[in-house]
N, C-alpha and C positions, 0 to 999 in steps of 0.2 A: 799112793797111786790112784786110789779111788777119788780122793779130793781133787786131784788134777783132772781126772776124767769128768767130774761134775762141773768144776768151775770154768773150764776152757770154753764149752759151748755158751755158758752164761756170759762170759766176757765177750765172746764173739757177737752175741745178740746185742749187747749194750753198744759195742763198737759200731755195729751196723746201724743201730737206731740213731746214734749220733751222726754218723756219716751220711745217712740217707737224705736229710734235708740239704746238705751241702751238694750231694750229687744231683738232686733235683734242681737246685739253683744253677749249677754248672750246665745242666742239660738245657734249662730255659735260656741261659746266656748263649749257648751254642746255636740254638734254634733262632734266636733273635739275630745273631751275627749272620747266619745263613740266609735269613730273610732279607737282611740289608743287602747282602751281595746279590741275591736274586733280583731284588727290586732295582738295584743299580744297573745290572746288566739288562734287564727288561726295558728300562728307560733309555739306555744307550741304544738298544736295538730299535725301539719304536720311533725314536726321533729321526732315524735315517729316512731320507726322502729321495725318490727317483721313480721314473716310469719303469715299466716292466723290463727286466733284464732279458737278454735274448734267450737264455736257457729257460727262464720262467715262462716266457711266452711260448716257446717251442713245446714244452710239455703240456701246458694248459690247452693250447690250440689242438695238439694231437689228441688229448683226452676228449675234447669236445667232438672231434671227428669220429672217434670210436663210439661215443654215446649216440651221435646222430646216425651212425651206421647201424648200431644195434636196435635203436628204438624207432627210427624213421626210415631205415632202409637206404640212406644216402650213400653214394659211392665212397669207399674208404680211401682210395688213391694210395699214396705212399706214406700216409700218416704213420709215424712211429718207425719208419725204416731207418736202420743204422743208429738206433738208440743204444745208449750204454746201460740199458736195463730193460726188462720186459715192458713194452709200451702199454700193456693192459693193467699194470699195477699202479705206480705213482701217477702217471699222466691222467688216468681216469679219476683217481682220487682227487687230484688237483682240480680237474674240470668240475667235479661235483661241488667242491668247496667254492670254486669261482662262481658257479651258478647261484650259490646261496649268499655269498658275501663279497664277491669280487676278489681282486688281487690282495686286498687287505686281509681277508680271511685266510687266504692261502699262506700269507706270510705269518699270520698269527699261529697257524698250525705248525709252521717251522719253529717258531719261538717256543711253542708248547713242547715240541719234541726235544729241543735243546735243554730246556729247563727240566724235563723229565729225565734226560740223560744225566744231568747234574745230580738230581736226587738219587738216581740209581747208583752213581759213583759214590755219593755220600754214604748210602746204605751199605755198599760193598766194603768200603774202607772202614766204616764204623764196625761192621761185623768182624773184620780182620784185625783192626788195630785200635779200636775205641773211638769215642766221640770226637776227640780232637783230630785224629787222623781223618775221620770222615769229613769234618768241616774244612780242613786244609786241602783235601783232595778235591772237593767240590769247588772251592775257591780257585784252585789252580786251573781247573777245567774252564770255569766260566770267565775268568779274568784274562781273556785272550782276544786279540783283534779278529782273527779268523773265526773264532767261535761266535762272537757277537755278530759278525757279518753274516755268517751262515744262519744265525737265528732270525734274521729278517730277510731271508732270500727264499723264495718259493720254489725250491728244487728238492730233489729226493735226498740230498745229502744229510739234512737235519734228521729225517726219518731213519736213514741208515745208521747214523751215529747213535740215535736212541736205541735201535735194535742191537747194535754192538755193545752198548752199555748194559742193555738187558741181558745179553749173552754172558757178559762178565759177571753180572749179579747172580744169575742162575748158576753159572759154573762154580763160583767161588763161595756162595753163601748157602746154597741148598745141598741136600744130601740124599734125597730119595731117587729111586729109579725113574719115576714119572718126570722129574726135573731134567733128566738126561734127554728124554724125548722132547720136552719143551725146548731145551737148548738146541737140539738139532733143527727143530721147526723154525726157531728165531734166526739161526745162522743161515739156513736155506733161504728164508724169505729175504734176508738182508742181501745175499748174493744175487738173487733174482731181481731185486729192486735196483741194485747198482752192481754191475758185474765186477767192478774193481774191488768191492767189499769182500769178494771171495778170498783175497790175499790175507784177510784177517781171520778167516775160519780156522786155519791151523794155530794161530796165535791164541785164540780164545780156548780152543780145545787143549792146547798145551798148558795154558794157565790152569785149566780145570784138572788136568792130569797131575800137575806139580803141586798145586796149592789147594785144590778142592777136597772136600770130604768124600771118601770113597772114590778118589780121583781116577784111578785106573779103570775101575768098572764103569763109572759114569761117562768118562771120556771115550771109552771103547764103544759103549752103546750109542753115544751121540755121533761119533765118527761114522759108524755103520749106517745110522739113520740118515745122516747128511748125504753120504755117498749114494744110498738107495734113492733118496728123494731127488737129487740132482740127476741121477741116471734116468729116472722116470720122466722128469721134465725134458731131458735131452731126447728121449724116444719120440716125443710128440712135437717138439719145437726146435730140435737140434740144428736143422739147416738155417733157420732164421737167427737163432742165437749165435751160431758159429760165424755167420756173416757179420752180425752186429759186433760181436766180440772182437773179431779181427779188425774191423774198421775203426772201432773206438779205443781198443786196448792193445791187443797182441801185435798187430801189424800197423799201428797208427803212425801216420805221418804228421810231423809237427805243423799245427795250424798257425802258430805264432812263434817261429824259430827264435830262440834266445840263447845267448851264451851261458856256459856254466857259471862264470863269475857273477853275472847279473842275478841268476837264480839263487846262487849261494848268498848273495847280498840280501835278497828277499827273505831267505831262510833265517839269516842272522838277525835281520830287523824284527821279524815276528817272534822267533823262538830262541834268540840268543840267550836270554836270561833263563828260560826253561831248560835249555841244553846244559847250562852251567849247573843248575839245580839238580838235573838228572845225573850229572857226573858226581856231584856230592852224594846223591842218594845211593848210587852204586858203590861208592867208596865206603859208606856207612854200612850198607847191606852186607858187603863182603867181610866186614869185621864182626858180624853177628854169628852166633853159633848156628850150625846146621847149613844145609845146602839149598833148601827150598826157597827161602826168601831171596837170596842173591840170584838164583836162576830165574825166578819170576821177574825180578826187577830188570835183569839183563835182557830177558826175552821181550819185555814191553818196550824198553828203550830202543832195542834194535828194530822192533816192529814199527816204532814211530818214524823211523827214517826210510821205510820202504817206498812210500809214494814220492817223497821229495827226491830221493836218489834216482828212482825210476824216471821221473820227469827231467832230471838233470842229464841223464844218459840220453834221453830222447831229444833234449833241447827244447822242451815245450813249456811255454809260459801260461797257456790257457789252463785255467782252473788250478794253477800251482798254489796260489795263496789260499783258495778255498779248501784244497786238500790238506792244508796244514792243520785244519781243525781235527782231522783224524789223528794227526801226530799228537796234538794236545791231549786228546782222549787217552792215548796209550801212555803218555808221560805223567798224567795226573796221579795215578796210583803210586808209583815210586816216589814222586816228589811229595805227595801228601804224607806218605809214611816218613820221609826224611825230615820234613818240616816239623811234624809232630814229635819226632825223636829228638831233634835239636832243641826244640822249645822246652824240653824237660831238663836240659842242662842249666846250671846256675847262671843267671843273668842273660839267658839267651832268648827269652820271650820277646823282648823289645826288638832285636834284629829280625826275628821271624815276622813280627807285625809290620816292621818297616818294609820287609820284602814283599808282603802281600799288598801294602799300600803302593809300592812301586809298580807291581804287576797291574794294579787297578788303573794306572795311568795309560797303559798301552792301548786298551780298546778305544779310548777317547780319540786317538789319532788314527790308529791302524784301521779300524772299522770304517771310518769316514773315507779314508783314501781308497779303499777297495770298492766303495759304493759310488764311484764317479764314472760310470759308463755313460755313453751318449744319451742325452735326454731327448725323447721323441715327441714331447708335448707340442712343440711348435709345428712339427711336421703334421701331427694329427689335426691340429687346428687348421692348418693350411689346406689339407685334403678335405676336411669337413666343410670348409667355407664354400667350396664349389666342386663337389664330387662328380667326377666324370667316369662313366662306365668304361671298363677295359682292363688290360693287363698292366700291372704296376711292378716295378723292380726296385730293390734297394739293398744296400749293405746292412740294413737293420730290418729286413722284411718281417721276421717273426714278431718283433716288438711292435712295429707299426700295425701289422695285421691284427694283433691282439686288441689294440685300442681302437681299431676301425671296423671291427666285425659287423657292426650294425649297418654299415653302408652297403646298399645292395649293388649287385652287378660289378663288383670290384674283385679281381683275383690277383694273386701275387706270385712272383717268382724271385728267388734269391740270386744275388750276383754270383754266388758260388756255383750255381747251376750254369749260368752263362759263361763264366770264366773257364769252366771245365772244358769248353770247346775251343779255347784259345783265342788268339787275336782275330782270326777270320770270323769266328762266331759273333764276336763283339761288333765288328764292322758290318756284318750282314744284318744284325738286329737293328742297328741304327738306320741303315740304308732301306730296309723293308718296313720301317716304322712299326716295329713289333710292339712297342710299349706306349701306353697312354701317358705314363709319367715315369721319370727316372729320378730316384732320390739317393744322392751320394753325399759323402763327407769329404772335406778338403784334406783331412789329416790321414796319416797312414793307418791301414787296417792291421798292421803288425806282420804282414807277410809280403816279402819282396816281389814274388811272382804276381800276387793279386794287386799289389800297388802298381806294378807295371801295366797290367791289363786295365786297371781303373784309369790310368793316365791315357791309355788308348781310347777308352770309353768316353772320357771327358773331351778329348780332342775331337772325336767324331761328332759328339753332340754339339760342340761349339761351332763346327764347320757345316753342320747340317741345316738346310733351309726349312726342315720340318719341325725342328725343336728349338726351344728358347727357354731361358730362365723365366719361370712364372712368378717368382718371388725374389726379392733381394736376399742374398745369402744371410743367414742368421745363425747365432751361436748354437752349437750342438752340446756344449758343456760350459757352465759358468766358471769352471776351473782351467779351461784351456781356450783363450781367445782366438787362437789360430785354427781351431777346429770349428768349421761352419757347415751348415746344411746347404746343399745345392739341390733345388727342385726344378727339373726340366719337364716341360709338358709339350705334347704334340699339338700342333696348330689345328 
């Protein structure tokens, strides 16, 4: 008995000494592979090219308005009204970044957030399931068209995804009471940055409860702190938040009505492979001993479908593809676990590697296709060539305004504001020569009612003696020859 007691630790030490170099080698290989995936995704993102997207311009312009109001006393107007998040958070941050490095730096910040989210998911999965699980979870998250697209889009979504990933990391890898307070702070900030992120607060808290260390205690503390924090914010800004939340989320009307079949097709194109892998993950998880792992996996898979199903019910195509990045975040953990699990079966490493290689092909096409909004470079050049003071209107007002901010005595109105008054408002605006320039596109804006009012607008401009085309129509996008810019100017 005594001999066994003495020799067993010695044998263990020798075994560990022999295995330690192999472990270090595997660790280095995993880091190299993760670095390759990160570099690949970063290159795919940075190579995307286009002028400011309407949402990018909207947030940055509003942020500059707040900064000018705070520091120079300029009137604030309706900057930030009806935003889907507190306008003093991300828009102000984006404006500061824009002041230092322009739109490029704003997009670099988004890419940094996405890559940070990937490392957080890697660390979370590695803590739970080992190095291989961490690598495959991070790869699953990064190798997705919507994620790459969001990584080079200067909106609050990349920041919110990073905060949700941080919430999962804190909830599933930490154990102390202070971490519960940190978790509450992160989730509260995510929900205030983008109100829609609030639907993921119960998901992260439930994951902490089910799979986190001291889950019941920490999830309970975090829940109480989140409720208290949001209640405090509501006491001061509840009226504005309620208005914005109703307009953008709870009572939203579809801006670009689209049938369920078409949206389901987009979901399948972007996430079809991941949905199949998630089904495999659930199958394997429910074969494991215990209830925590399958409950965690099922909860994350169900959470991944919340935003797509919500938009299908609403029939809204706007932001549908962008929101799929949230779905990828939720799916990455169960898929990463299942791929790591399968790769340990005999002769299954090769199929797993092939799966990752197939996943790597999707961002090459999907991210590019989502980055094809109307390019306003030609419009900016036309306006800058002979800037006339006055009121301008366009279907891409925010984007053009962002690129022409330096031109003095030019103010902007959106076609959405004009069309809200109906056909009479459109006809009166042309009759009274309200606008110095009108900038429209020949293609559909994605809303039948607005398309009808734009047709009225164009007909009135063509028949008006006060307006004429100041430039020959020119392409709005190199990918759609039928979509052209029309610039009408007042004589």
